[in-house]
C-alpha positions in Angstrom: 16.2 110.0 32.3 17.8 106.9 32.0 20.4 105.5 32.2 21.5 107.7 35.5 18.5 107.4 38.1 16.9 109.8 39.9 18.0 107.9 43.2 22.1 108.8 42.4 22.7 104.2 42.0 24.0 104.6 38.7 27.0 102.4 38.8 28.8 102.2 35.6 32.2 100.7 34.1 35.1 103.7 34.1 36.3 104.2 30.8 32.5 104.3 29.4 30.5 106.8 27.9 27.9 108.1 29.5 24.5 109.7 28.2 23.1 112.4 30.6 20.3 113.6 28.9 16.7 115.4 30.5 13.3 117.0 29.2 12.1 120.3 29.7 8.3 121.5 29.0 6.6 124.7 29.1 4.3 125.2 30.8 1.6 123.5 28.5 3.9 120.8 28.0 5.6 121.8 24.8 9.3 121.0 23.9 11.7 123.8 25.1 14.4 123.3 22.8 15.9 126.8 22.8 17.3 126.5 26.4 21.1 126.6 27.2 22.5 124.0 29.8 25.7 123.2 30.7 27.4 120.5 32.9 29.8 120.2 35.5 30.9 117.3 37.0 32.6 117.0 41.1 33.9 114.0 43.0 31.4 113.4 45.7 33.9 111.4 48.4 34.5 112.9 52.1 38.3 113.5 51.5 38.2 114.5 48.1 39.2 118.0 46.2 37.2 120.0 45.9 36.1 120.9 42.2 38.1 118.8 41.0 37.2 117.1 38.2 36.5 119.2 36.0 34.5 118.0 32.2 36.9 117.2 30.2 35.5 114.9 27.3 37.2 112.7 24.4 36.5 109.7 21.7 32.7 109.1 21.7 32.2 112.2 24.7 31.0 115.3 23.9 33.6 118.1 24.4 33.1 121.2 26.4 30.3 121.1 29.0 27.6 122.3 26.7 24.2 120.5 26.2 23.5 119.6 23.0 19.3 119.5 22.2 18.0 116.4 20.2 14.9 117.3 18.0 14.3 113.3 17.5 13.8 112.5 20.9 12.8 116.2 22.1 15.4 116.6 25.0 18.6 117.4 25.8 21.6 115.2 26.0 25.4 115.7 26.9 28.0 112.2 25.9 29.8 112.3 29.3 33.1 110.7 28.5 34.6 108.6 32.3 38.1 107.8 30.2 40.1 110.9 31.4 42.5 110.2 33.9 40.8 112.7 36.2 37.8 109.9 37.0 38.5 107.3 39.6 37.8 104.0 40.1 35.3 103.1 42.9 34.3 106.9 42.9 31.3 108.3 43.1 30.5 112.2 41.7 27.9 114.4 40.8 26.9 116.0 38.3 25.5 119.6 38.3 23.5 121.4 35.3 23.3 125.1 35.1 19.8 126.1 32.8 20.6 130.0 31.7 17.8 130.9 33.9 20.0 129.9 36.5 17.9 126.6 38.0 20.2 124.4 38.7 19.9 120.3 39.0 22.0 117.5 40.3 22.5 113.8 40.2 25.0 111.7 41.6 26.7 108.1 39.4 29.8 105.9 40.8 32.2 104.5 38.4 33.7 100.6 39.1 
């Protein structure tokens, strides 16, 4: 969901907080509100050290790696802070979301 884009062309200012959001529905189209979803962030550049950075969040960001459910909007949200030192400007990153049933989804973004 916006502000991230499925084509991975999202560009954000280093130090900003990015709201990572998604919705889950059952077969009847009803919102699913009891899913456990976690997030990991990785460098997505050639030559970058694998597995870094791990999700670290300060100030306006959420702590840890678990999404919370927003009942007002029927979606899951994680406010990802890009203030930690691991987040470098002019880099591309991959967010990997893992659901409690093992399904994984990913999306990319860049910092300037």
